[in-house]
Gaussian input, Z-matrix of N, CA and C with variables (Angstrom, degrees):
# hf/3-21g

backbone

0 1
 N
 C     1     B1
 C     2     B2     1     A1
 N     3     B3     2     A2     1     D1
 C     4     B4     3     A3     2     D2
 C     5     B5     4     A4     3     D3
 N     6     B6     5     A5     4     D4
 C     7     B7     6     A6     5     D5
 C     8     B8     7     A7     6     D6
 N     9     B9     8     A8     7     D7
 C    10    B10     9     A9     8     D8
 C    11    B11    10    A10     9     D9
 N    12    B12    11    A11    10    D10
 C    13    B13    12    A12    11    D11
 C    14    B14    13    A13    12    D12
 N    15    B15    14    A14    13    D13
 C    16    B16    15    A15    14    D14
 C    17    B17    16    A16    15    D15
 N    18    B18    17    A17    16    D16
 C    19    B19    18    A18    17    D17
 C    20    B20    19    A19    18    D18
 N    21    B21    20    A20    19    D19
 C    22    B22    21    A21    20    D20
 C    23    B23    22    A22    21    D21
 N    24    B24    23    A23    22    D22
 C    25    B25    24    A24    23    D23
 C    26    B26    25    A25    24    D24
 N    27    B27    26    A26    25    D25
 C    28    B28    27    A27    26    D26
 C    29    B29    28    A28    27    D27
 N    30    B30    29    A29    28    D28
 C    31    B31    30    A30    29    D29
 C    32    B32    31    A31    30    D30
 N    33    B33    32    A32    31    D31
 C    34    B34    33    A33    32    D32
 C    35    B35    34    A34    33    D33
 N    36    B36    35    A35    34    D34
 C    37    B37    36    A36    35    D35
 C    38    B38    37    A37    36    D36
 N    39    B39    38    A38    37    D37
 C    40    B40    39    A39    38    D38
 C    41    B41    40    A40    39    D39
 N    42    B42    41    A41    40    D40
 C    43    B43    42    A42    41    D41
 C    44    B44    43    A43    42    D42
 N    45    B45    44    A44    43    D43
 C    46    B46    45    A45    44    D44
 C    47    B47    46    A46    45    D45
 N    48    B48    47    A47    46    D46
 C    49    B49    48    A48    47    D47
 C    50    B50    49    A49    48    D48
 N    51    B51    50    A50    49    D49
 C    52    B52    51    A51    50    D50
 C    53    B53    52    A52    51    D51
 N    54    B54    53    A53    52    D52
 C    55    B55    54    A54    53    D53
 C    56    B56    55    A55    54    D54
 N    57    B57    56    A56    55    D55
 C    58    B58    57    A57    56    D56
 C    59    B59    58    A58    57    D57
 N    60    B60    59    A59    58    D58
 C    61    B61    60    A60    59    D59
 C    62    B62    61    A61    60    D60
 N    63    B63    62    A62    61    D61
 C    64    B64    63    A63    62    D62
 C    65    B65    64    A64    63    D63
 N    66    B66    65    A65    64    D64
 C    67    B67    66    A66    65    D65
 C    68    B68    67    A67    66    D66
 N    69    B69    68    A68    67    D67
 C    70    B70    69    A69    68    D68
 C    71    B71    70    A70    69    D69
 N    72    B72    71    A71    70    D70
 C    73    B73    72    A72    71    D71
 C    74    B74    73    A73    72    D72
 N    75    B75    74    A74    73    D73
 C    76    B76    75    A75    74    D74
 C    77    B77    76    A76    75    D75
 N    78    B78    77    A77    76    D76
 C    79    B79    78    A78    77    D77
 C    80    B80    79    A79    78    D78
 N    81    B81    80    A80    79    D79
 C    82    B82    81    A81    80    D80
 C    83    B83    82    A82    81    D81
 N    84    B84    83    A83    82    D82
 C    85    B85    84    A84    83    D83
 C    86    B86    85    A85    84    D84
 N    87    B87    86    A86    85    D85
 C    88    B88    87    A87    86    D86
 C    89    B89    88    A88    87    D87
 N    90    B90    89    A89    88    D88
 C    91    B91    90    A90    89    D89
 C    92    B92    91    A91    90    D90
 N    93    B93    92    A92    91    D91
 C    94    B94    93    A93    92    D92
 C    95    B95    94    A94    93    D93
 N    96    B96    95    A95    94    D94
 C    97    B97    96    A96    95    D95
 C    98    B98    97    A97    96    D96
 N    99    B99    98    A98    97    D97
 C   100   B100    99    A99    98    D98
 C   101   B101   100   A100    99    D99
 N   102   B102   101   A101   100   D100
 C   103   B103   102   A102   101   D101
 C   104   B104   103   A103   102   D102
 N   105   B105   104   A104   103   D103
 C   106   B106   105   A105   104   D104
 C   107   B107   106   A106   105   D105
 N   108   B108   107   A107   106   D106
 C   109   B109   108   A108   107   D107
 C   110   B110   109   A109   108   D108
 N   111   B111   110   A110   109   D109
 C   112   B112   111   A111   110   D110
 C   113   B113   112   A112   111   D111
 N   114   B114   113   A113   112   D112
 C   115   B115   114   A114   113   D113
 C   116   B116   115   A115   114   D114
 N   117   B117   116   A116   115   D115
 C   118   B118   117   A117   116   D116
 C   119   B119   118   A118   117   D117
 N   120   B120   119   A119   118   D118
 C   121   B121   120   A120   119   D119
 C   122   B122   121   A121   120   D120
 N   123   B123   122   A122   121   D121
 C   124   B124   123   A123   122   D122
 C   125   B125   124   A124   123   D123
 N   126   B126   125   A125   124   D124
 C   127   B127   126   A126   125   D125
 C   128   B128   127   A127   126   D126
 N   129   B129   128   A128   127   D127
 C   130   B130   129   A129   128   D128
 C   131   B131   130   A130   129   D129
 N   132   B132   131   A131   130   D130
 C   133   B133   132   A132   131   D131
 C   134   B134   133   A133   132   D132
 N   135   B135   134   A134   133   D133
 C   136   B136   135   A135   134   D134
 C   137   B137   136   A136   135   D135
 N   138   B138   137   A137   136   D136
 C   139   B139   138   A138   137   D137
 C   140   B140   139   A139   138   D138
 N   141   B141   140   A140   139   D139
 C   142   B142   141   A141   140   D140
 C   143   B143   142   A142   141   D141
 N   144   B144   143   A143   142   D142
 C   145   B145   144   A144   143   D143
 C   146   B146   145   A145   144   D144
 N   147   B147   146   A146   145   D145
 C   148   B148   147   A147   146   D146
 C   149   B149   148   A148   147   D147
 N   150   B150   149   A149   148   D148
 C   151   B151   150   A150   149   D149
 C   152   B152   151   A151   150   D150
 N   153   B153   152   A152   151   D151
 C   154   B154   153   A153   152   D152
 C   155   B155   154   A154   153   D153
 N   156   B156   155   A155   154   D154
 C   157   B157   156   A156   155   D155
 C   158   B158   157   A157   156   D156
 N   159   B159   158   A158   157   D157
 C   160   B160   159   A159   158   D158
 C   161   B161   160   A160   159   D159
 N   162   B162   161   A161   160   D160
 C   163   B163   162   A162   161   D161
 C   164   B164   163   A163   162   D162
 N   165   B165   164   A164   163   D163
 C   166   B166   165   A165   164   D164
 C   167   B167   166   A166   165   D165
 N   168   B168   167   A167   166   D166
 C   169   B169   168   A168   167   D167
 C   170   B170   169   A169   168   D168
 N   171   B171   170   A170   169   D169
 C   172   B172   171   A171   170   D170
 C   173   B173   172   A172   171   D171
 N   174   B174   173   A173   172   D172
 C   175   B175   174   A174   173   D173
 C   176   B176   175   A175   174   D174
 N   177   B177   176   A176   175   D175
 C   178   B178   177   A177   176   D176
 C   179   B179   178   A178   177   D177
 N   180   B180   179   A179   178   D178
 C   181   B181   180   A180   179   D179
 C   182   B182   181   A181   180   D180
 N   183   B183   182   A182   181   D181
 C   184   B184   183   A183   182   D182
 C   185   B185   184   A184   183   D183
 N   186   B186   185   A185   184   D184
 C   187   B187   186   A186   185   D185
 C   188   B188   187   A187   186   D186
 N   189   B189   188   A188   187   D187
 C   190   B190   189   A189   188   D188
 C   191   B191   190   A190   189   D189
 N   192   B192   191   A191   190   D190
 C   193   B193   192   A192   191   D191
 C   194   B194   193   A193   192   D192
 N   195   B195   194   A194   193   D193
 C   196   B196   195   A195   194   D194
 C   197   B197   196   A196   195   D195
 N   198   B198   197   A197   196   D196
 C   199   B199   198   A198   197   D197
 C   200   B200   199   A199   198   D198
 N   201   B201   200   A200   199   D199
 C   202   B202   201   A201   200   D200
 C   203   B203   202   A202   201   D201
 N   204   B204   203   A203   202   D202
 C   205   B205   204   A204   203   D203
 C   206   B206   205   A205   204   D204
 N   207   B207   206   A206   205   D205
 C   208   B208   207   A207   206   D206
 C   209   B209   208   A208   207   D207
 N   210   B210   209   A209   208   D208
 C   211   B211   210   A210   209   D209
 C   212   B212   211   A211   210   D210
 N   213   B213   212   A212   211   D211
 C   214   B214   213   A213   212   D212
 C   215   B215   214   A214   213   D213
 N   216   B216   215   A215   214   D214
 C   217   B217   216   A216   215   D215
 C   218   B218   217   A217   216   D216
 N   219   B219   218   A218   217   D217
 C   220   B220   219   A219   218   D218
 C   221   B221   220   A220   219   D219
 N   222   B222   221   A221   220   D220
 C   223   B223   222   A222   221   D221
 C   224   B224   223   A223   222   D222
 N   225   B225   224   A224   223   D223
 C   226   B226   225   A225   224   D224
 C   227   B227   226   A226   225   D225
 N   228   B228   227   A227   226   D226
 C   229   B229   228   A228   227   D227
 C   230   B230   229   A229   228   D228
 N   231   B231   230   A230   229   D229
 C   232   B232   231   A231   230   D230
 C   233   B233   232   A232   231   D231
 N   234   B234   233   A233   232   D232
 C   235   B235   234   A234   233   D233
 C   236   B236   235   A235   234   D234
 N   237   B237   236   A236   235   D235
 C   238   B238   237   A237   236   D236
 C   239   B239   238   A238   237   D237
 N   240   B240   239   A239   238   D238
 C   241   B241   240   A240   239   D239
 C   242   B242   241   A241   240   D240
 N   243   B243   242   A242   241   D241
 C   244   B244   243   A243   242   D242
 C   245   B245   244   A244   243   D243
 N   246   B246   245   A245   244   D244
 C   247   B247   246   A246   245   D245
 C   248   B248   247   A247   246   D246
 N   249   B249   248   A248   247   D247
 C   250   B250   249   A249   248   D248
 C   251   B251   250   A250   249   D249
 N   252   B252   251   A251   250   D250
 C   253   B253   252   A252   251   D251
 C   254   B254   253   A253   252   D252
 N   255   B255   254   A254   253   D253
 C   256   B256   255   A255   254   D254
 C   257   B257   256   A256   255   D255
 N   258   B258   257   A257   256   D256
 C   259   B259   258   A258   257   D257
 C   260   B260   259   A259   258   D258
 N   261   B261   260   A260   259   D259
 C   262   B262   261   A261   260   D260
 C   263   B263   262   A262   261   D261

   B1=1.4654
   B2=1.5342
   B3=1.3531
   B4=1.4528
   B5=1.5187
   B6=1.3027
   B7=1.4355
   B8=1.5430
   B9=1.3436
   B10=1.4688
   B11=1.5193
   B12=1.3414
   B13=1.4620
   B14=1.5130
   B15=1.3195
   B16=1.4490
   B17=1.5293
   B18=1.3125
   B19=1.4558
   B20=1.5112
   B21=1.3154
   B22=1.4916
   B23=1.5296
   B24=1.3196
   B25=1.4502
   B26=1.5212
   B27=1.3076
   B28=1.4886
   B29=1.5230
   B30=1.3418
   B31=1.4659
   B32=1.5193
   B33=1.3550
   B34=1.4560
   B35=1.5338
   B36=1.3183
   B37=1.4657
   B38=1.5368
   B39=1.3036
   B40=1.4500
   B41=1.5471
   B42=1.3203
   B43=1.4952
   B44=1.5034
   B45=1.3221
   B46=1.4624
   B47=1.5223
   B48=1.3364
   B49=1.4693
   B50=1.5301
   B51=1.3391
   B52=1.4831
   B53=1.5331
   B54=1.3128
   B55=1.4858
   B56=1.5280
   B57=1.3292
   B58=1.4480
   B59=1.5336
   B60=1.3060
   B61=1.4488
   B62=1.4897
   B63=1.2979
   B64=1.4504
   B65=1.5289
   B66=1.2999
   B67=1.4548
   B68=1.5257
   B69=1.3244
   B70=1.4395
   B71=1.5517
   B72=1.3479
   B73=1.4669
   B74=1.5411
   B75=1.3317
   B76=1.4487
   B77=1.5145
   B78=1.3132
   B79=1.4574
   B80=1.5254
   B81=1.3098
   B82=1.4690
   B83=1.5004
   B84=1.3407
   B85=1.4825
   B86=1.5288
   B87=1.3126
   B88=1.4616
   B89=1.5062
   B90=1.3099
   B91=1.4625
   B92=1.5209
   B93=1.3194
   B94=1.4602
   B95=1.5035
   B96=1.3472
   B97=1.4374
   B98=1.5319
   B99=1.3411
   B100=1.4854
   B101=1.5217
   B102=1.3265
   B103=1.5033
   B104=1.5230
   B105=1.3291
   B106=1.4649
   B107=1.5223
   B108=1.2969
   B109=1.4365
   B110=1.5363
   B111=1.3169
   B112=1.4558
   B113=1.5396
   B114=1.3329
   B115=1.4670
   B116=1.5164
   B117=1.3101
   B118=1.4738
   B119=1.5255
   B120=1.3423
   B121=1.4539
   B122=1.5326
   B123=1.3182
   B124=1.4731
   B125=1.5489
   B126=1.3392
   B127=1.4543
   B128=1.5257
   B129=1.3389
   B130=1.4608
   B131=1.5268
   B132=1.3338
   B133=1.4443
   B134=1.4578
   B135=1.3433
   B136=1.4616
   B137=1.5318
   B138=1.3213
   B139=1.4800
   B140=1.5153
   B141=1.3203
   B142=1.4497
   B143=1.5291
   B144=1.3280
   B145=1.4595
   B146=1.5176
   B147=1.3273
   B148=1.4870
   B149=1.5517
   B150=1.3222
   B151=1.4604
   B152=1.5302
   B153=1.3268
   B154=1.4611
   B155=1.4999
   B156=1.3103
   B157=1.4501
   B158=1.5121
   B159=1.3015
   B160=1.4571
   B161=1.5212
   B162=1.2922
   B163=1.4692
   B164=1.5165
   B165=1.3232
   B166=1.4782
   B167=1.4978
   B168=1.3341
   B169=1.4691
   B170=1.5046
   B171=1.3282
   B172=1.4547
   B173=1.5147
   B174=1.3105
   B175=1.4718
   B176=1.5072
   B177=1.3298
   B178=1.4537
   B179=1.5181
   B180=1.3389
   B181=1.4431
   B182=1.5159
   B183=1.3284
   B184=1.4524
   B185=1.5419
   B186=1.3094
   B187=1.4625
   B188=1.5280
   B189=1.3311
   B190=1.4368
   B191=1.5077
   B192=1.3109
   B193=1.5032
   B194=1.5049
   B195=1.3186
   B196=1.4666
   B197=1.5139
   B198=1.3427
   B199=1.4702
   B200=1.5074
   B201=1.3410
   B202=1.4852
   B203=1.5387
   B204=1.3484
   B205=1.4576
   B206=1.5190
   B207=1.3210
   B208=1.4556
   B209=1.5066
   B210=1.3309
   B211=1.4507
   B212=1.4982
   B213=1.3175
   B214=1.4637
   B215=1.5259
   B216=1.3468
   B217=1.4795
   B218=1.5413
   B219=1.3215
   B220=1.4673
   B221=1.5348
   B222=1.3070
   B223=1.4750
   B224=1.5337
   B225=1.3302
   B226=1.4692
   B227=1.5320
   B228=1.3409
   B229=1.4662
   B230=1.5122
   B231=1.3353
   B232=1.4645
   B233=1.4963
   B234=1.3172
   B235=1.4703
   B236=1.5289
   B237=1.2986
   B238=1.4541
   B239=1.5402
   B240=1.3132
   B241=1.4921
   B242=1.5007
   B243=1.3543
   B244=1.4419
   B245=1.5528
   B246=1.3267
   B247=1.4629
   B248=1.5268
   B249=1.3171
   B250=1.4711
   B251=1.5526
   B252=1.3207
   B253=1.4738
   B254=1.5375
   B255=1.2987
   B256=1.4534
   B257=1.5132
   B258=1.3009
   B259=1.4752
   B260=1.5331
   B261=1.2997
   B262=1.4976
   B263=1.4990
   A1=107.98
   A2=118.20
   A3=121.78
   A4=109.88
   A5=114.43
   A6=121.58
   A7=111.68
   A8=116.31
   A9=118.96
   A10=111.04
   A11=116.58
   A12=120.68
   A13=109.00
   A14=115.70
   A15=123.60
   A16=106.83
   A17=116.76
   A18=119.96
   A19=109.34
   A20=115.17
   A21=120.25
   A22=109.28
   A23=117.90
   A24=119.98
   A25=113.28
   A26=117.66
   A27=121.37
   A28=112.13
   A29=117.04
   A30=122.05
   A31=112.36
   A32=117.06
   A33=120.11
   A34=110.67
   A35=117.92
   A36=123.26
   A37=108.11
   A38=117.70
   A39=122.13
   A40=112.25
   A41=116.93
   A42=120.47
   A43=110.58
   A44=117.43
   A45=120.15
   A46=110.89
   A47=117.09
   A48=121.61
   A49=110.23
   A50=115.60
   A51=120.01
   A52=110.91
   A53=116.62
   A54=118.38
   A55=111.94
   A56=117.45
   A57=121.49
   A58=112.33
   A59=117.38
   A60=121.53
   A61=114.54
   A62=115.95
   A63=124.45
   A64=107.56
   A65=116.89
   A66=122.30
   A67=111.06
   A68=115.70
   A69=121.29
   A70=112.37
   A71=112.20
   A72=117.75
   A73=109.87
   A74=116.43
   A75=122.17
   A76=108.21
   A77=115.38
   A78=121.96
   A79=106.40
   A80=116.17
   A81=122.29
   A82=108.33
   A83=115.59
   A84=120.61
   A85=107.61
   A86=115.93
   A87=121.75
   A88=113.44
   A89=117.70
   A90=120.50
   A91=109.73
   A92=116.01
   A93=120.35
   A94=112.42
   A95=118.07
   A96=121.04
   A97=110.95
   A98=116.74
   A99=119.81
   A100=111.92
   A101=115.68
   A102=119.41
   A103=110.49
   A104=116.28
   A105=119.86
   A106=111.16
   A107=117.25
   A108=122.32
   A109=112.12
   A110=115.42
   A111=121.12
   A112=111.06
   A113=114.87
   A114=119.37
   A115=111.09
   A116=116.08
   A117=120.70
   A118=110.90
   A119=115.96
   A120=119.24
   A121=111.46
   A122=116.62
   A123=120.44
   A124=110.40
   A125=116.91
   A126=119.89
   A127=111.52
   A128=117.60
   A129=121.98
   A130=111.81
   A131=116.46
   A132=120.97
   A133=117.29
   A134=119.26
   A135=121.05
   A136=110.97
   A137=114.63
   A138=119.03
   A139=107.37
   A140=116.52
   A141=123.79
   A142=111.47
   A143=115.79
   A144=121.25
   A145=107.99
   A146=115.73
   A147=121.60
   A148=105.63
   A149=115.94
   A150=120.44
   A151=110.13
   A152=115.43
   A153=122.20
   A154=108.02
   A155=117.82
   A156=122.41
   A157=115.07
   A158=117.38
   A159=121.83
   A160=110.99
   A161=116.13
   A162=122.98
   A163=108.39
   A164=117.16
   A165=118.53
   A166=110.04
   A167=115.73
   A168=124.55
   A169=110.54
   A170=119.07
   A171=121.27
   A172=114.93
   A173=116.92
   A174=121.49
   A175=113.65
   A176=118.08
   A177=117.57
   A178=113.88
   A179=116.61
   A180=118.68
   A181=111.53
   A182=116.25
   A183=119.08
   A184=110.30
   A185=115.31
   A186=118.36
   A187=113.83
   A188=115.55
   A189=119.76
   A190=112.27
   A191=115.60
   A192=121.66
   A193=110.58
   A194=117.76
   A195=119.07
   A196=111.39
   A197=116.73
   A198=118.44
   A199=111.51
   A200=115.89
   A201=119.34
   A202=109.77
   A203=116.36
   A204=118.38
   A205=113.61
   A206=119.07
   A207=120.44
   A208=115.15
   A209=116.93
   A210=119.57
   A211=113.74
   A212=118.83
   A213=118.36
   A214=112.68
   A215=114.99
   A216=118.47
   A217=108.93
   A218=116.61
   A219=119.44
   A220=110.01
   A221=116.03
   A222=120.72
   A223=111.55
   A224=114.85
   A225=121.20
   A226=110.31
   A227=117.21
   A228=120.36
   A229=112.07
   A230=117.47
   A231=120.95
   A232=114.83
   A233=118.76
   A234=122.50
   A235=109.38
   A236=116.59
   A237=121.20
   A238=113.52
   A239=115.68
   A240=118.19
   A241=110.93
   A242=117.81
   A243=121.73
   A244=110.31
   A245=117.21
   A246=121.61
   A247=108.59
   A248=115.88
   A249=120.41
   A250=108.95
   A251=117.75
   A252=121.00
   A253=110.88
   A254=119.55
   A255=120.29
   A256=112.38
   A257=117.53
   A258=121.15
   A259=112.52
   A260=116.82
   A261=120.84
   A262=111.50
   D1=125.70
   D2=-179.40
   D3=-65.55
   D4=147.80
   D5=175.78
   D6=-76.52
   D7=144.71
   D8=173.07
   D9=-88.03
   D10=-1.49
   D11=-178.89
   D12=-67.99
   D13=143.43
   D14=177.27
   D15=-123.72
   D16=97.04
   D17=-179.86
   D18=-156.35
   D19=179.17
   D20=179.87
   D21=-65.16
   D22=-28.37
   D23=-179.51
   D24=-72.28
   D25=-21.62
   D26=-180.00
   D27=-110.60
   D28=7.48
   D29=-176.91
   D30=-52.40
   D31=-52.69
   D32=-176.06
   D33=-61.78
   D34=-44.38
   D35=-179.64
   D36=-60.07
   D37=-46.83
   D38=-178.90
   D39=-64.33
   D40=-39.98
   D41=176.52
   D42=-65.62
   D43=-43.86
   D44=178.07
   D45=-60.49
   D46=-45.22
   D47=-179.76
   D48=-62.79
   D49=-42.55
   D50=-179.94
   D51=-63.76
   D52=-37.64
   D53=-177.36
   D54=-69.95
   D55=-21.75
   D56=178.35
   D57=-91.20
   D58=-8.42
   D59=-174.93
   D60=-75.25
   D61=163.34
   D62=174.32
   D63=-113.00
   D64=104.81
   D65=-169.29
   D66=-108.91
   D67=143.48
   D68=171.55
   D69=-79.59
   D70=-31.93
   D71=-176.92
   D72=-146.86
   D73=133.52
   D74=171.98
   D75=-110.92
   D76=119.44
   D77=178.65
   D78=-102.70
   D79=125.56
   D80=177.74
   D81=-106.59
   D82=113.77
   D83=178.48
   D84=117.27
   D85=121.52
   D86=-177.40
   D87=-105.16
   D88=26.69
   D89=173.45
   D90=-75.94
   D91=-166.05
   D92=-176.65
   D93=-64.04
   D94=-35.58
   D95=-179.47
   D96=-73.33
   D97=-45.97
   D98=179.74
   D99=-65.28
   D100=-43.84
   D101=-179.84
   D102=-64.35
   D103=-39.60
   D104=179.62
   D105=-67.81
   D106=-40.78
   D107=177.75
   D108=-63.68
   D109=-45.34
   D110=177.78
   D111=-61.00
   D112=-44.86
   D113=-178.24
   D114=-63.30
   D115=-45.17
   D116=-179.05
   D117=-62.57
   D118=-44.85
   D119=-179.87
   D120=-64.06
   D121=-41.79
   D122=179.52
   D123=-64.16
   D124=-38.92
   D125=178.34
   D126=-66.59
   D127=-23.01
   D128=177.75
   D129=-87.74
   D130=3.55
   D131=177.15
   D132=93.42
   D133=5.02
   D134=177.61
   D135=-80.25
   D136=149.95
   D137=172.75
   D138=-86.73
   D139=116.67
   D140=-169.76
   D141=-117.29
   D142=134.25
   D143=168.45
   D144=-113.59
   D145=133.20
   D146=-178.28
   D147=-120.56
   D148=121.79
   D149=177.94
   D150=-119.51
   D151=145.85
   D152=-178.56
   D153=-140.01
   D154=135.37
   D155=-178.69
   D156=-79.67
   D157=-24.74
   D158=-177.58
   D159=-118.71
   D160=-106.09
   D161=-176.16
   D162=-122.79
   D163=132.02
   D164=177.99
   D165=-59.65
   D166=135.75
   D167=178.43
   D168=67.61
   D169=15.75
   D170=177.38
   D171=-67.19
   D172=-20.39
   D173=-178.74
   D174=-98.48
   D175=22.15
   D176=-175.39
   D177=-71.59
   D178=-8.60
   D179=174.44
   D180=-87.41
   D181=0.12
   D182=179.84
   D183=-71.96
   D184=172.10
   D185=-178.25
   D186=-60.37
   D187=-40.35
   D188=177.56
   D189=-59.22
   D190=-46.31
   D191=-179.80
   D192=-64.01
   D193=-44.45
   D194=179.50
   D195=-63.87
   D196=-35.94
   D197=178.61
   D198=-65.13
   D199=-41.53
   D200=-178.24
   D201=-70.95
   D202=-42.18
   D203=-174.35
   D204=-75.98
   D205=-32.52
   D206=-177.00
   D207=-131.57
   D208=-35.54
   D209=-173.60
   D210=-66.56
   D211=-35.05
   D212=179.76
   D213=-65.31
   D214=-36.31
   D215=177.56
   D216=-64.44
   D217=-45.56
   D218=-179.64
   D219=-63.98
   D220=-39.22
   D221=179.98
   D222=-62.34
   D223=-45.04
   D224=179.77
   D225=-61.76
   D226=-33.14
   D227=-179.39
   D228=-88.16
   D229=1.52
   D230=177.14
   D231=80.26
   D232=17.76
   D233=179.85
   D234=-93.79
   D235=70.84
   D236=-176.18
   D237=-63.50
   D238=-34.08
   D239=178.47
   D240=-61.94
   D241=-40.25
   D242=-179.80
   D243=-65.48
   D244=-36.27
   D245=178.66
   D246=-63.58
   D247=-48.10
   D248=-178.32
   D249=-61.56
   D250=-44.23
   D251=179.59
   D252=-64.44
   D253=-40.05
   D254=-178.37
   D255=-67.68
   D256=-25.01
   D257=-179.33
   D258=-94.46
   D259=-9.00
   D260=-178.69
   D261=-71.58

């Protein structure tokens, strides 16, 4: 029975299992965009594999991550200058 654990100790087992799988969608990149895409697709019933070369969510300081985490709130409140500053 495969482990549900997701860690460095189960990395090889998880990669082997993923390579044998039949996936509807392969998402490459575990940042905010990749994780969100994978989550949305899985909630819609697709079989999703998500792979990341480094650390999941390691790119959350990127422009995309900053926009999702703070920029959308500023945008909704009409603070366009703050959005531009946060992305600069």
